[in-house]
N, C-alpha and C positions, 0 to 999 in steps of 0.2 A: 629342108631348112625351116619352113613354116611350122612343121610338126614339132620340131625340137623347141622352137620359141614358145609355142602354145603350151607344151608340157612344162617348161620352166616357169611360165606365168601362172599356170594352174596349180602346180605343186613345186614351189621353189625349194623345199626341203627334201624332195624325193631323192632316193638313191638309185642310180642306174645300175642294173645288174644284167648279167648275161647268163643264159642257161648253158649247161654242159655241152649240149649238142652243138650249139653255135660256136662255143670256144674250141671244141675239137675240130669243127669244120674249118674255122679260120686257121688253126694250127696246121691242119693237113694241107691247106692251100699254100701256106707259107713254106712248108717243107717241100712241096712239089715245085714251087717256084725256085727255091734255092737249089734243089737238085737239078732242075732244068738248066739253070744258069751255070752250074759247075759240072755238067755232065762229062766234059772232056777230062777234067782232072780226076773225076770219080772213076773213070775207066782205066786210069794208069795204076800199075801195081803200087802198093803202099810204100815199098822201099825204094822206088825209082828216084833217080837224081832229079827228075823234073818236078817232083812233088815237094822237095825240100825248099822252104822259104819262098814259096810261090804265092802265098796268100796275099791278095791285094787289100788295101785298107777298107774298101767297100765290102769285100768278102768277110773280113774280120768283124765289121760292124753288123753285117747280116747274121753272122754266126752268133754273136753276142745277143742280138735281139731275139733270135730263135731260141737260144738257151733260156733267156728270160721268160719268153712266152711258155715254154715247156714247164718251167718251174711254177709259174702262176697257175697254169691249168692243173698241174699235179696237186698243188696246194688246195685248189678249189675242190677237186674231186675227192681228196682225202677229207676235207672239212665237211663236205656235203652241202646241200642247199639250205 
């Protein structure tokens, strides 16, 4: 917290950026966490009755956030540093 405050005071107009390695690391952590949380439904066959309409609101939000993160990482990697 003190580091962030010091940076803001020293360089108030600085733009915070993330390097590709850390973006991909964070993305892989999010994917791993999501897969772990949904391992039971991932094991069921795609056409099974149990999979239809079973997505919880939390799972939907997580999926949307993950999709957004993938899009941002992809856009960054295409644009380059």
